[in-house]
C-alpha positions as CSV (number, residue, x, y, z in Angstrom):
1,M,34.9,-2.7,46.0
2,N,32.4,-2.2,48.8
3,D,32.7,-4.5,51.8
4,T,29.9,-7.0,52.1
5,I,29.8,-7.7,55.8
6,A,32.3,-6.1,58.0
7,P,33.0,-6.9,61.7
8,A,32.3,-4.3,64.2
9,P,35.3,-1.9,64.8
10,E,37.2,-2.7,67.9
11,N,38.3,0.1,70.3
12,M,36.9,2.7,67.9
13,N,36.3,6.1,69.4
14,K,33.6,8.0,67.5
15,E,35.4,11.3,68.1
16,D,38.5,10.0,66.4
17,H,37.0,10.2,62.9
18,S,35.9,13.9,63.0
19,A,39.1,14.9,64.7
20,R,41.2,13.1,62.0
21,D,39.3,14.8,59.2
22,P,37.5,17.8,60.5
23,I,36.5,18.9,57.0
24,L,33.9,16.1,57.1
25,N,31.9,18.2,59.5
26,E,32.3,21.4,57.5
27,F,29.8,20.9,54.7
28,L,27.6,23.8,55.7
29,A,25.1,23.9,52.9
30,S,23.8,27.4,53.6
31,Q,27.2,29.1,54.1
32,G,29.9,30.3,51.8
33,G,29.7,32.0,48.4
34,P,29.4,35.7,47.4
35,F,25.8,36.1,48.6
36,F,26.6,34.8,52.0
37,E,29.7,37.0,52.3
38,L,27.6,40.1,51.2
39,Q,25.0,39.4,53.9
40,K,27.8,38.9,56.5
41,Q,29.3,42.3,55.5
42,L,25.9,43.9,56.0
43,Q,25.7,42.2,59.4
44,L,22.6,40.3,58.5
45,L,24.1,37.1,59.7
46,R,27.3,35.7,61.3
47,Q,29.5,32.8,60.6
48,N,27.9,30.8,63.4
49,A,24.4,32.2,63.3
50,L,22.3,32.3,60.1
51,Q,19.6,34.4,61.8
52,V,17.0,33.1,59.4
53,G,14.1,34.7,61.2
54,S,15.3,38.3,61.0
55,R,16.6,37.8,57.4
56,A,13.3,36.2,56.3
57,T,11.4,39.1,57.7
58,L,13.6,41.7,56.1
59,F,13.6,40.1,52.6
60,V,9.8,39.5,52.7
61,A,9.3,43.1,53.7
62,L,11.4,44.3,50.8
63,A,10.2,41.9,48.2
64,W,6.5,41.8,49.1
65,G,5.9,44.8,51.5
66,M,7.5,47.4,49.3
67,P,5.4,46.7,46.2
68,F,2.4,46.7,48.4
69,L,3.1,50.2,49.6
70,L,3.9,51.4,46.1
71,A,0.7,49.8,44.7
72,V,-1.7,51.4,47.3
73,P,-2.5,54.5,45.3
74,G,-3.1,52.7,42.1
75,N,-5.4,50.1,43.7
76,F,-8.0,52.7,44.2
77,S,-8.3,53.3,40.5
78,L,-8.9,49.7,39.6
79,E,-12.5,48.7,38.9
80,H,-14.0,46.4,41.6
81,G,-10.5,45.6,42.9
82,Q,-9.7,43.6,39.7
83,G,-5.9,43.2,39.5
84,A,-5.3,44.6,43.0
85,Y,-2.1,43.7,44.7
86,L,-3.6,41.8,47.7
87,V,-5.6,39.5,45.5
88,D,-2.7,38.5,43.3
89,L,-2.1,34.9,44.4
90,G,1.1,34.6,42.4
91,V,2.7,37.6,44.0
92,F,1.8,36.4,47.5
93,A,3.1,32.9,46.8
94,K,6.4,34.0,45.4
95,F,7.4,37.1,47.2
96,F,5.8,36.4,50.6
97,I,5.7,32.6,51.1
98,G,8.4,31.6,48.7
99,I,11.1,34.0,49.6
100,G,10.3,33.6,53.3
101,A,10.4,29.8,53.0
102,F,13.7,29.8,51.1
103,I,15.4,31.8,53.8
104,L,13.8,29.9,56.7
105,A,14.8,26.6,55.2
106,E,18.5,27.4,55.3
107,Q,19.0,26.5,58.9
108,Q,17.0,23.3,58.7
109,V,18.8,22.2,55.5
110,E,22.2,22.9,57.0
111,N,21.6,21.0,60.2
112,G,19.9,18.1,58.5
113,L,22.6,17.5,55.9
114,K,25.4,18.0,58.4
115,A,23.9,15.4,60.7
116,K,23.6,12.8,57.9
117,L,27.1,13.4,56.7
118,S,28.5,13.0,60.2
119,Q,26.6,9.8,60.8
120,L,28.2,8.3,57.6
121,V,31.6,8.6,59.4
122,L,30.6,8.1,63.0
123,A,28.6,4.8,62.4
124,P,31.1,4.1,60.7
125,V,29.4,3.5,57.3
126,V,32.4,4.9,55.5
127,A,35.4,2.6,56.1
128,P,38.3,4.3,58.0
129,T,40.6,3.6,55.0
130,S,38.2,5.7,52.8
131,I,37.9,8.7,55.1
132,P,40.7,10.6,53.4
133,A,38.9,10.1,50.1
134,A,35.6,11.1,51.6
135,A,37.3,14.3,53.0
136,A,38.6,15.1,49.5
137,I,35.1,14.7,48.1
138,V,33.7,17.1,50.7
139,A,36.5,19.6,50.1
140,S,35.7,19.6,46.4
141,A,32.0,20.2,47.1
142,L,32.9,23.1,49.4
143,R,35.0,24.7,46.7
144,Q,32.1,24.5,44.3
145,R,29.7,25.8,46.9
146,D,31.8,28.9,47.3
147,S,32.1,29.4,43.5
148,R,31.5,32.9,42.2
149,G,30.7,31.6,38.8
150,A,27.8,29.4,40.1
151,E,26.1,32.3,41.9
152,F,26.7,34.6,39.0
153,T,25.0,32.1,36.7
154,C,22.0,32.0,39.2
155,L,21.9,35.8,39.1
156,M,21.9,36.0,35.3
157,L,19.1,33.5,35.1
158,A,17.2,35.6,37.7
159,V,17.8,38.7,35.5
160,F,16.5,36.7,32.5
161,A,13.3,35.9,34.4
162,S,12.9,39.6,35.1
163,V,13.2,40.4,31.4
164,L,10.5,37.9,30.6
165,S,8.3,39.4,33.3
166,Y,8.8,42.9,31.8
167,A,7.8,41.6,28.4
168,N,4.7,40.0,29.9
169,F,3.7,43.2,31.5
170,H,3.8,44.9,28.1
171,A,1.8,42.1,26.5
172,T,-1.1,42.1,29.0
173,E,-4.4,43.7,27.9
174,A,-5.7,44.6,31.4
175,S,-4.6,47.1,34.0
176,S,-3.3,45.8,37.4
177,W,-1.2,46.9,40.3
178,A,1.9,46.3,38.1
179,V,0.8,47.9,34.9
180,T,-1.6,50.4,33.4
181,Y,-3.1,49.3,30.1
182,F,-3.1,51.7,27.2
183,P,-3.9,50.9,23.5
184,E,-0.8,52.6,22.4
185,G,1.4,50.8,25.0
186,N,1.3,49.7,28.6
187,R,3.0,51.7,31.4
188,V,4.7,49.8,34.2
189,S,3.9,51.2,37.7
190,A,6.4,51.8,40.4
191,A,5.3,48.6,42.2
192,G,5.7,46.7,38.9
193,W,9.2,48.1,38.4
194,W,10.2,47.1,42.0
195,S,8.9,43.6,41.4
196,I,10.9,43.4,38.1
197,C,14.1,44.8,39.5
198,F,14.1,43.3,43.0
199,S,11.4,40.9,44.1
200,L,11.3,38.4,41.2
201,P,15.1,38.3,40.8
202,L,15.5,37.6,44.5
203,F,12.9,34.8,44.4
204,V,14.5,33.1,41.4
205,F,18.0,33.6,42.7
206,L,17.2,32.1,46.1
207,F,15.5,29.1,44.5
208,L,18.4,28.5,42.0
209,R,21.0,28.9,44.7
210,G,19.3,26.4,46.9
211,A,18.8,23.9,44.0
212,W,22.5,24.3,43.0
213,R,23.6,23.5,46.5
214,H,21.4,20.5,46.6
215,L,23.0,19.3,43.4
216,L,26.4,19.6,45.1
217,W,25.1,17.5,47.9
218,A,23.8,15.0,45.4
219,R,27.1,14.7,43.6
220,M,28.9,14.4,46.9
221,L,26.7,11.5,48.0
222,R,27.1,9.7,44.7
223,N,30.8,9.9,44.9
224,I,30.8,8.7,48.5
225,A,28.7,5.7,47.4
226,K,31.7,4.6,45.3
227,L,34.0,4.3,48.4
228,D,34.5,1.3,50.6
229,L,31.4,1.1,52.8
230,R,30.8,-1.0,55.9
231,L,27.3,-2.3,55.1
232,V,25.6,-5.2,56.9
233,A,22.7,-7.1,55.4
234,T,21.0,-7.9,58.7
235,H,21.0,-4.3,60.0
236,P,17.6,-3.7,61.7
237,D,16.9,-0.7,59.6
238,G,16.3,-3.0,56.6
239,K,18.6,-1.0,54.3
240,G,22.1,-2.2,55.2
241,G,22.6,0.6,57.7
242,L,21.8,3.4,55.3
243,A,18.2,4.1,56.2
244,F,19.1,7.4,58.0
245,L,20.2,8.8,54.6
246,A,16.8,8.2,53.2
247,Q,15.4,10.8,55.7
248,Y,17.5,13.7,54.5
249,P,14.9,15.0,52.0
250,N,12.8,16.0,55.0
251,A,15.3,18.7,55.8
252,Y,14.1,20.4,52.6
253,A,10.4,20.4,53.6
254,I,10.2,24.2,54.0
255,F,12.1,24.8,50.8
256,V,9.8,22.5,48.9
257,F,6.8,24.2,50.4
258,G,7.9,27.6,49.2
259,M,8.5,26.3,45.7
260,S,5.2,24.4,45.7
261,C,3.3,27.5,46.6
262,A,4.6,29.3,43.6
263,I,3.9,26.4,41.3
264,A,0.4,25.9,42.7
265,A,-0.4,29.7,42.4
266,A,0.7,29.6,38.7
267,V,-1.5,26.6,38.1
268,A,-4.4,28.4,39.8
269,K,-4.0,31.4,37.6
270,S,-3.8,29.4,34.4
271,H,-6.7,28.9,32.0
272,F,-6.3,25.1,32.7
273,L,-8.3,25.4,35.9
274,E,-10.8,27.9,34.7
275,E,-12.2,25.3,32.4
276,G,-13.2,23.1,35.3
277,L,-11.4,20.7,37.7
278,S,-12.2,17.1,38.5
279,A,-10.8,14.9,41.2
280,T,-9.1,12.9,38.4
281,T,-7.4,16.0,37.0
282,L,-6.4,17.1,40.4
283,S,-4.8,13.7,41.1
284,M,-2.9,13.8,37.9
285,I,-1.5,17.3,38.6
286,M,-0.6,16.5,42.2
287,S,0.9,13.1,41.5
288,G,3.0,14.6,38.7
289,W,4.4,17.3,40.9
290,L,5.0,14.8,43.7
291,A,6.9,12.6,41.3
292,I,9.1,15.5,40.3
293,V,9.9,16.4,43.9
294,I,10.7,12.8,44.9
295,S,12.8,12.3,41.8
296,F,14.8,15.4,42.8
297,F,15.8,13.7,46.1
298,A,15.9,10.1,44.7
299,Y,18.8,11.0,42.4
300,P,21.6,11.1,45.0
301,L,20.1,8.2,47.0
302,S,20.0,6.0,43.9
303,A,23.8,5.8,43.9
304,F,23.6,3.5,46.9
305,T,21.4,0.9,45.1
306,P,24.4,-0.9,43.4
307,P,26.3,-1.5,46.6
308,L,23.2,-2.6,48.4
309,L,22.5,-5.0,45.5
310,R,26.0,-6.5,45.8
311,L,25.6,-6.7,49.6
312,K,22.3,-8.6,49.3
313,E,23.5,-11.0,46.5
314,Q,26.8,-11.8,48.2
315,S,25.2,-12.2,51.7
316,L,22.5,-14.5,50.4
317,S,25.1,-16.6,48.6
318,L,27.3,-17.0,51.7
319,L,24.3,-17.7,54.0
320,D,22.8,-20.1,51.5
321,A,26.0,-22.2,51.5
322,Q,26.2,-22.1,55.3
323,A,22.5,-23.1,55.5
324,T,23.2,-26.1,53.4
325,R,26.1,-27.3,55.6
326,F,24.0,-26.6,58.8
327,C,20.9,-28.4,57.6
328,R,22.9,-31.4,56.3
329,A,24.7,-31.7,59.7
330,A,21.4,-31.5,61.5
331,E,19.9,-34.2,59.2
332,R,22.8,-36.5,60.0
333,K,22.3,-36.0,63.7
334,V,18.6,-36.9,63.5
335,I,18.6,-39.8,61.0
336,G,22.2,-40.8,61.1
337,R,23.0,-40.0,57.5
338,N,22.1,-37.6,54.7
339,V,19.4,-38.7,52.3
340,F,21.4,-37.4,49.4
341,S,25.0,-38.4,50.3
342,D,28.2,-39.5,48.6
343,A,31.4,-41.2,49.6
344,T,33.1,-38.0,50.5
345,P,33.1,-37.5,54.3
346,E,31.7,-34.2,55.5
347,P,33.1,-32.3,58.5
348,E,31.1,-31.9,61.6
349,P,31.8,-28.3,62.7
350,E,29.6,-26.4,65.2
351,L,27.6,-24.1,62.9
352,A,25.2,-21.4,63.9
353,D,21.7,-21.6,62.3
354,P,21.7,-19.0,59.5
355,G,17.9,-19.2,59.1
356,K,17.0,-15.9,60.7
357,Q,19.9,-14.0,59.0
358,Y,18.9,-15.5,55.7
359,E,15.3,-14.3,56.0
360,T,16.4,-10.8,57.2
361,T,18.8,-10.5,54.3
362,R,16.2,-11.7,51.8
363,K,14.0,-8.8,52.9
364,L,16.8,-6.2,52.6
365,S,15.6,-3.2,50.6
366,T,18.1,-2.0,47.9
367,I,16.2,1.3,47.3
368,L,16.7,3.9,49.9
369,V,14.0,6.4,49.0
370,N,10.3,5.6,49.6
371,R,7.2,7.7,50.2
372,A,6.9,6.5,53.8
373,V,10.1,8.1,55.0
374,V,9.6,11.3,53.1
375,I,6.0,12.1,54.2
376,P,7.0,15.6,55.6
377,V,8.5,16.7,52.3
378,A,5.7,15.0,50.3
379,A,3.1,16.8,52.4
380,A,4.9,20.1,51.9
381,A,4.7,19.5,48.1
382,L,1.0,18.7,48.1
383,I,-0.5,21.1,50.6
384,P,-0.3,24.2,48.4
385,F,-2.0,22.3,45.5
386,A,-4.7,21.1,47.9
387,A,-5.4,24.6,49.1
388,V,-5.8,25.8,45.5
389,A,-8.0,22.8,44.7
390,A,-10.2,23.4,47.7
391,T,-11.5,26.5,46.0
392,K,-12.8,24.4,43.1
393,L,-13.7,21.1,44.6
394,P,-15.4,19.8,47.8
395,F,-12.9,19.6,50.7
396,K,-13.6,15.8,51.1
397,E,-12.6,15.1,47.5
398,V,-9.4,17.1,47.9
399,L,-8.5,15.4,51.2
400,S,-9.1,12.0,49.7
401,V,-6.7,12.7,46.8
402,V,-4.0,13.9,49.2
403,K,-4.4,10.9,51.5
404,K,-4.1,8.5,48.6
405,L,-0.9,10.1,47.3
406,L,0.7,10.3,50.8
407,L,-0.2,6.7,51.7
408,L,0.4,4.9,48.5
């Protein structure tokens, strides 16, 4: 059962918590697992240095730069540059922006999640008696993070995506940097084979790996929400002392931007936009994608709604009772008796006026996630779609749609 209103801890040293259970500070979302160990063996990173800049440069060079070099000879044979590598928006979005963003996001995600988890203990939001249970939850998440089976599944799904891409190359009826069209059967170019065997699997694997690790974080938060929590209804953050958790999605802004670029490029290449685009249609597309992104992050945070509801209900009940006693005592002092009274004598204790606390508690929000605190990640989700839409609609209309979605 979650504590409703707990007194401030006495003689509590913040460092005592992390020293007692150091594993609580060891949920490093971007470390561990076979892929991390492989990169460490190749000296692409170190245990205490992810080196995201150099790794992003290397992976983008291999995933996007290598097909570019392999496609150069074939581009000269394409009529009017149709199907040329540099004009393929989907390739640029996935292999350049997407892969680069997924790697660059690793440091931001790791630092952001680690800070939020530490604050749960240092506040302390998690009651000291529940810290061993919290440590066990984190340890379980770490074991799943390092799972070979999970990353193998991500790899198999990436291979499946490559098989679909290969089938699509053979089904196309136009030549491009990736394939040469022949009536008797298409021939995949060297650049096309590289994208099938390396670039696309890397993009899909990095995305699935990042999404899987976020799922582990989500499950971890949902389990922590079941522990004894030291929440207080009158906390100035208006969310019982948990508002800092609602900001964690912003650590994924770069990751979301990379995925949004790939989705926006796919939408741009679809026949859906070729038939014409209106501001209403654009708003529907962007609001739909934004809803998916916010739901992705709302899932773990929704676990804290039940304890916040209990906190609000129990606090209002206690404050309401005290307000009745306080106001009746004040009434007796002013007019000598209570208007509604009985023969039972009432005590005359010195009570504090609970009015301000009652009003603050009444305004307590029981839903952590809202668009106002996740504007960075919401903007990262919408900007790629806005860039695509700007090629079809006046810039002012596109900007108006984006502003409405961000400020609603």
